[in-house]
C-alpha positions, 0 to 999 in steps of 0.5 A: 857345399864343396865350393870352399875346397875349390876356393882353398885350391884357388887361393893356394894356387895363386900364392904358389904361382906368385912364388913360382914367378918370383923364383923364375925371375930370381933364377933367370935374372940374366934375362931382363924380360923374364926377370921384370915380367915374372916379377910383374906377373907375381904381383898380379897373383898377389892382387888375385889373392887379395881380391879373394879375401872377401870371398873366402870370408863369405864362403870359407876355405877348406885346406883339404887339397894341396895340389898347387903346393905339390906341383910347386914342390915338384916343379920348382924346388929350384931353378935350372940353369941355361937356355934349356933350364929357362925353357923347362922352368917356364914350362913348369910355371905354365903348368901351374898357371893352367891349373889356376886358370881352370880353377878360375873357370870352375869358380866362374861357374859357381859364381853364376850358379850362386848369382854372386855378382861380386865374385863374378866381377873378381873372376872376370878380372882375374881370369883375364890376367891369368890368360895374359900370364899364360899367353906370355909364358907360351910366347916366351917358351916359343922364343926360348925353344930354338936356342934351347933345343937346337943350339948346342951348349 
């Protein structure tokens, strides 16, 4: 069964996403909404990691695929400054959150195939929160784009 590889990717993806949200919060602390919402979204990711613990114990976890860390290392080795930096940092986090979202979707399919009710419940809860994270990132990028891309600084 290859499912433990995807569980490992999901586990590391949520951890990496939490770290990325915290990094953006700290790097763009002058934007209060970014600071507080990114902190809150990082805590959601932490709860997702905690929710996965019994599933990881049941099915195992393979540490073969380092895609989330690679994306994080390349995308968020540091935060950028100014309005354009905020926009680009949010875009990097969005990319990572999209990967996590798709991995939750694949996990839902496996949970259905396995008829694992506990995993289906966990996936349902976490997928909803990940969708909220993606919606906020998209909205915030849309707000930041005009100033970052039109107004000269």
